[in-house]
C-alpha positions as CSV (number, residue, x, y, z in Angstrom):
1,M,0.0,0.0,0.0
2,T,1.4,3.4,-1.0
3,T,1.7,6.2,1.5
4,M,3.3,8.8,-0.7
5,D,0.1,10.8,-0.8
6,R,0.2,11.4,2.9
7,P,1.6,14.9,3.7
8,I,4.7,15.0,5.6
9,T,7.5,17.6,6.2
10,I,11.1,17.0,6.4
11,H,13.7,19.2,7.9
12,Q,17.4,18.7,7.2
13,P,20.5,20.8,8.2
14,R,21.1,23.6,5.8
15,R,24.6,22.3,5.1
16,L,26.2,18.9,5.6
17,E,29.9,18.2,5.4
18,I,31.0,14.6,5.3
19,G,34.4,12.9,4.9
20,A,37.7,12.3,6.7
21,G,39.0,15.7,8.0
22,S,35.7,17.5,7.4
23,A,35.6,18.8,11.0
24,A,38.0,21.5,10.0
25,R,35.4,23.1,7.9
26,V,33.6,24.3,10.8
27,G,36.1,27.0,11.3
28,E,36.3,27.8,7.6
29,W,32.4,28.1,7.6
30,A,32.3,30.1,11.0
31,T,34.5,33.0,10.2
32,F,32.0,35.3,11.8
33,A,32.2,33.7,15.2
34,A,34.1,35.7,17.9
35,R,32.6,34.0,21.0
36,P,32.1,30.3,20.1
37,L,30.7,27.9,22.7
38,I,31.6,24.2,22.2
39,V,29.2,21.8,24.1
40,A,31.1,18.4,24.5
41,S,31.7,15.6,27.1
42,G,35.0,14.6,28.6
43,P,35.9,12.1,25.8
44,T,34.8,14.4,22.9
45,A,36.5,17.7,24.1
46,Q,39.7,16.4,22.7
47,Y,38.5,17.1,19.2
48,A,37.8,20.8,19.8
49,D,41.1,22.1,18.3
50,Q,40.2,20.2,15.1
51,L,37.3,22.4,14.4
52,G,39.6,25.4,13.4
53,L,37.6,27.9,15.4
54,R,39.0,31.2,16.5
55,G,38.1,33.9,19.1
56,D,37.1,33.7,22.7
57,I,36.2,30.1,22.8
58,L,34.4,28.4,25.8
59,I,34.4,24.6,26.0
60,I,31.7,23.0,28.4
61,D,32.9,19.4,28.5
62,D,30.9,17.8,31.3
63,V,27.6,16.9,29.6
64,P,26.7,13.5,31.1
65,P,25.5,10.5,29.0
66,E,21.8,10.9,30.0
67,P,21.5,14.6,30.6
68,D,18.8,15.7,33.0
69,L,17.2,18.9,33.9
70,P,19.8,20.2,36.3
71,A,22.6,19.2,33.8
72,L,20.9,21.3,31.2
73,A,20.5,24.3,33.5
74,R,24.3,24.2,34.4
75,V,25.0,24.4,30.8
76,L,22.5,27.1,30.1
77,D,23.9,29.3,33.0
78,R,27.4,29.1,31.7
79,A,26.3,29.7,28.1
80,R,24.4,32.8,29.0
81,A,27.4,34.2,31.0
82,H,29.6,33.7,27.9
83,R,27.2,35.2,25.5
84,P,28.1,33.1,22.5
85,D,27.7,34.0,18.8
86,L,27.9,30.3,17.8
87,I,27.1,27.0,19.3
88,V,28.9,23.8,18.5
89,G,27.7,20.4,19.6
90,L,30.7,18.0,19.7
91,G,29.7,14.5,20.7
92,G,27.1,11.9,20.8
93,G,23.3,12.3,20.9
94,S,23.3,13.5,24.5
95,V,25.7,16.3,23.7
96,L,24.0,17.3,20.5
97,D,20.6,17.4,22.1
98,V,21.9,19.6,24.9
99,A,23.6,22.0,22.2
100,K,20.3,22.3,20.3
101,L,18.5,23.4,23.4
102,V,21.2,25.7,24.4
103,A,21.2,27.4,20.9
104,A,17.4,27.8,21.2
105,M,17.2,28.9,24.8
106,C,20.2,30.8,25.8
107,D,19.1,34.2,24.7
108,G,15.6,33.9,25.6
109,T,13.3,33.3,28.6
110,Q,11.7,30.1,27.7
111,T,12.1,27.1,30.1
112,L,12.4,23.5,29.1
113,H,8.8,23.0,30.2
114,D,7.8,25.9,28.0
115,V,9.2,24.2,25.0
116,A,8.5,20.6,25.7
117,G,6.3,18.9,23.0
118,P,6.0,19.8,19.2
119,N,6.6,23.4,17.9
120,R,6.7,25.4,21.1
121,V,10.1,26.9,20.7
122,A,9.7,30.5,20.1
123,G,12.8,30.9,17.8
124,R,16.5,30.8,17.6
125,N,19.1,33.6,17.0
126,T,22.3,31.8,17.5
127,P,23.8,29.6,14.7
128,L,24.1,26.0,15.5
129,V,26.8,23.5,14.3
130,Q,26.5,19.8,15.2
131,V,29.6,17.7,14.9
132,A,28.8,13.9,15.5
133,T,31.5,11.7,17.3
134,T,29.4,8.6,17.3
135,A,27.3,6.8,14.7
136,G,24.1,6.1,16.5
137,T,21.4,8.7,17.5
138,G,21.5,10.7,14.2
139,S,20.7,13.8,16.4
140,E,22.8,15.9,14.0
141,A,20.2,15.5,11.4
142,G,17.0,16.0,13.5
143,I,14.6,18.3,15.1
144,R,14.2,16.6,18.4
145,A,16.0,16.8,21.8
146,L,15.4,14.6,24.8
147,I,16.2,15.5,28.6
148,T,15.5,13.4,31.5
149,D,13.2,14.7,34.3
150,P,14.9,13.5,37.4
151,A,11.6,13.7,39.5
152,T,9.7,11.4,37.2
153,K,12.5,9.5,35.6
154,S,10.8,10.0,32.2
155,K,12.1,11.8,29.0
156,I,11.1,15.3,28.1
157,A,10.9,15.6,24.3
158,V,11.3,18.8,22.5
159,E,10.5,19.0,18.7
160,S,11.0,22.0,16.6
161,P,12.5,23.2,13.3
162,H,14.4,25.8,15.3
163,L,16.5,22.8,16.6
164,I,17.9,22.0,13.1
165,A,21.5,22.5,12.6
166,D,22.9,25.3,10.2
167,L,25.9,23.0,9.6
168,A,26.2,19.2,10.4
169,V,29.5,17.5,10.1
170,L,30.1,13.7,9.7
171,D,33.8,13.3,10.1
172,A,34.6,9.5,10.5
173,E,38.0,10.2,12.1
174,L,36.3,11.5,15.1
175,T,34.8,8.0,15.6
176,Y,38.1,6.0,15.4
177,S,38.6,5.9,19.2
178,V,35.0,4.9,20.0
179,P,35.3,1.4,21.7
180,P,34.0,-1.8,20.0
181,A,31.2,-2.3,22.6
182,V,30.0,1.4,22.1
183,T,30.4,1.1,18.3
184,A,28.2,-1.9,18.3
185,A,25.4,-0.6,20.6
186,T,25.2,2.7,18.9
187,G,25.1,1.0,15.5
188,I,22.0,-1.0,16.7
189,D,20.5,2.2,17.8
190,A,21.0,3.7,14.2
191,M,19.4,0.7,12.8
192,A,16.5,0.8,15.3
193,H,15.7,4.3,14.2
194,C,15.5,3.0,10.6
195,V,13.5,-0.2,11.5
196,E,11.1,1.6,13.8
197,A,10.3,4.3,11.1
198,F,10.1,1.8,8.4
199,T,7.6,-0.6,10.1
200,N,5.8,2.4,11.7
201,R,2.1,2.9,11.4
202,G,3.0,6.4,10.1
203,A,5.5,5.2,7.5
204,H,5.9,7.1,4.4
205,D,7.4,5.9,1.0
206,L,9.9,8.7,1.1
207,I,11.1,8.0,4.6
208,D,11.1,4.2,3.6
209,G,13.9,5.1,1.2
210,Y,16.1,6.6,3.8
211,A,15.3,3.7,6.2
212,R,16.2,1.1,3.6
213,M,19.6,2.7,3.0
214,G,20.3,3.0,6.6
215,I,19.4,-0.7,7.4
216,R,21.5,-1.9,4.4
217,L,24.5,0.1,5.6
218,V,24.4,-1.3,9.0
219,G,24.1,-4.8,7.5
220,Q,27.2,-4.0,5.4
221,Y,29.4,-2.0,7.8
222,L,28.6,-2.4,11.4
223,R,30.6,-5.6,12.1
224,R,33.6,-4.2,10.1
225,A,33.4,-1.0,12.3
226,V,33.4,-3.0,15.4
227,E,36.3,-5.3,14.3
228,D,38.5,-2.5,13.2
229,G,37.8,1.0,14.6
230,R,40.0,2.7,12.0
231,D,38.2,1.1,8.9
232,A,37.4,4.5,7.3
233,E,34.9,3.0,4.9
234,A,32.9,1.3,7.5
235,R,33.1,4.2,10.0
236,T,31.8,6.6,7.3
237,G,29.1,4.0,6.3
238,M,27.9,3.9,9.9
239,M,27.9,7.7,10.1
240,L,25.6,7.8,7.0
241,A,23.4,5.0,8.5
242,S,23.0,7.1,11.7
243,Y,22.3,10.3,9.6
244,Y,19.7,8.5,7.6
245,G,18.1,7.3,10.9
246,G,17.9,10.8,12.2
247,I,16.1,11.9,9.0
248,C,13.6,9.1,9.7
249,L,12.9,10.5,13.1
250,G,11.6,13.8,12.0
251,P,8.4,13.0,10.0
252,V,7.8,9.5,11.3
253,N,9.7,8.8,14.6
254,T,10.3,5.6,16.5
255,A,7.8,3.1,18.1
256,A,7.6,0.5,20.8
257,G,11.3,-0.3,20.7
258,H,12.4,3.2,21.9
259,A,9.4,3.2,24.3
260,L,10.7,0.2,26.0
261,A,14.3,1.2,26.0
262,Y,13.7,4.5,27.7
263,P,13.1,3.0,31.3
264,L,16.3,1.2,30.9
265,G,18.1,4.4,30.4
266,T,16.5,6.4,33.2
267,R,16.2,3.5,35.8
268,L,19.5,1.5,35.0
269,S,21.4,4.4,33.7
270,L,22.1,2.4,30.5
271,P,23.5,4.3,27.6
272,H,20.8,4.9,25.0
273,G,22.4,2.8,22.3
274,L,22.8,-0.2,24.6
275,A,19.2,0.0,25.9
276,N,18.0,0.0,22.4
277,A,20.3,-2.9,21.4
278,I,18.8,-5.0,24.2
279,I,15.3,-4.5,23.3
280,F,15.7,-4.5,19.4
281,P,15.4,-8.3,18.7
282,H,12.3,-8.6,20.9
283,V,10.3,-5.9,19.4
284,L,11.5,-6.7,15.8
285,A,10.1,-10.3,16.3
286,F,6.9,-9.1,18.1
287,N,6.1,-6.9,15.2
288,H,6.6,-9.7,12.6
289,S,3.1,-10.5,12.1
290,A,1.9,-7.0,11.6
291,A,4.7,-6.0,9.3
292,T,5.7,-9.2,7.5
293,S,7.1,-8.1,4.3
294,K,9.1,-5.1,5.7
295,T,10.4,-7.3,8.5
296,A,11.6,-9.8,5.9
297,E,13.5,-6.9,4.1
298,V,15.2,-6.1,7.5
299,A,16.1,-9.7,8.1
300,Q,17.6,-10.0,4.6
301,A,19.6,-6.8,4.9
302,L,21.1,-8.1,8.2
303,G,21.5,-11.7,7.2
304,L,19.1,-13.0,9.8
305,Q,17.6,-16.4,9.1
306,G,14.1,-17.3,10.5
307,D,10.6,-16.7,9.4
308,T,8.8,-17.1,12.6
309,E,8.7,-15.0,15.6
310,D,10.8,-17.1,17.8
311,A,13.4,-17.9,15.1
312,L,13.7,-14.2,14.1
313,K,14.3,-13.1,17.7
314,A,16.9,-15.7,18.2
315,A,18.7,-14.7,15.1
316,A,18.5,-11.0,15.9
317,V,19.8,-11.7,19.5
318,T,22.7,-13.7,18.0
319,F,23.4,-10.8,15.6
320,C,23.9,-8.5,18.6
321,T,25.8,-10.9,20.8
322,D,28.2,-11.7,18.1
323,L,28.9,-7.9,18.0
324,G,30.0,-8.3,21.7
325,I,26.8,-6.7,23.2
326,E,25.7,-8.1,26.6
327,M,22.0,-8.7,26.0
328,R,20.8,-9.9,29.4
329,L,19.1,-7.2,31.4
330,S,20.2,-9.0,34.6
331,A,23.9,-8.4,33.7
332,H,23.2,-4.6,33.8
333,G,21.4,-4.5,37.2
334,G,17.9,-5.5,36.1
335,T,15.8,-7.7,38.5
336,A,12.4,-9.3,38.1
337,T,10.9,-7.0,40.6
338,D,11.6,-4.0,38.4
339,L,9.9,-5.4,35.2
340,D,6.2,-4.6,35.9
341,H,6.9,-0.9,36.9
342,W,9.1,-0.5,33.8
343,A,6.2,-2.1,31.7
344,Q,3.8,0.5,33.0
345,E,6.2,3.3,32.3
346,A,6.9,2.2,28.8
347,H,3.4,1.5,27.9
348,A,2.4,5.0,28.9
349,I,4.7,6.6,26.4
350,R,1.9,6.9,23.9
351,R,3.7,9.2,21.6
352,L,5.8,6.1,20.5
353,M,3.6,3.1,21.5
354,D,0.8,4.5,19.3
355,N,3.2,4.3,16.2
356,N,3.8,0.5,16.6
357,P,2.4,-1.5,13.9
358,R,1.2,-4.1,16.4
359,D,-0.7,-3.1,19.5
360,M,1.1,-4.1,22.6
361,T,-0.4,-4.4,26.2
362,V,1.2,-3.7,29.5
363,D,1.5,-7.6,30.0
364,Q,3.2,-8.0,26.6
365,V,5.7,-5.2,27.5
366,A,6.5,-7.0,30.7
367,A,6.9,-10.3,28.8
368,I,9.4,-8.7,26.7
369,Y,11.4,-7.5,29.6
370,R,11.3,-10.9,31.2
371,A,12.5,-12.5,28.0
372,A,15.4,-10.0,28.0
373,L,16.3,-10.5,31.7
């Protein structure tokens, strides 16, 4: 069934630079910047010099892996004191999400709760550059940002075209030092974005094209990137897969897989990519009966054998474990007593669960958690 007549809107960065050494083009582009602010994390701040920026540069390098409201507030306070004329996100998805929000909020009065939800950001005056250092979230391509509310342990989602980058950079050299386990987990996250958009109730023919390209790139390059972190072709292929996944998130978004992964991030402090990797095989198999032909395409692209729900799940789990991912929740601190509460939390994330091609009850969510335990 065609979906190409359903109206959608796609936002993409105004400019994309891709290729080895392309991080240096930030400075070539940003000749106007006298007071740049670089938002980074401890591991990614080392790449700041490669951007070629000049002027009074402030580097904030303590963005945590799962940023919450206090972490965002601390960055905003320092950003406002610096009065930047350019914001640069230099890192993985959490860093890029914080950079988006800082760029949109640092010279205004809106709070995060003011902008939460779709299209509530008043505007943005400060140019934004997003330099990815992992291949997973695709945040550099998207219009969404997620921040954890420490009171509720839930994700606050902001969606606005004002969060799109003026310049996005995919420089594979910045991913060479990413450890194999992180490479594997973030790669599965990139694939999950594509798969969940591809099998989504709101799927669209145009987005299906990006999703197919992303899934095939993961099938072709993820294992190579895990086995040899300096494989430039594989690293670039995975950055493209991640970018395509980020494009998929804008007009279509994810579904049950990400809804089930969120409590693992907020409750167990699992990195976002790892949480999605643990859940991915279970939701892929669960949705098989409702998205049979598209699931078969995914399986073929990844080399998964199995045409039943159980066989497909076993093949997908093996695919992930062969990449070195520990797929048991119990190994990451999960216990049987946690599962029912997590299931209630995940089931309540209707902005994602309602996208899933097959309805999922609270009991079915709990059953997936038990299978992953």
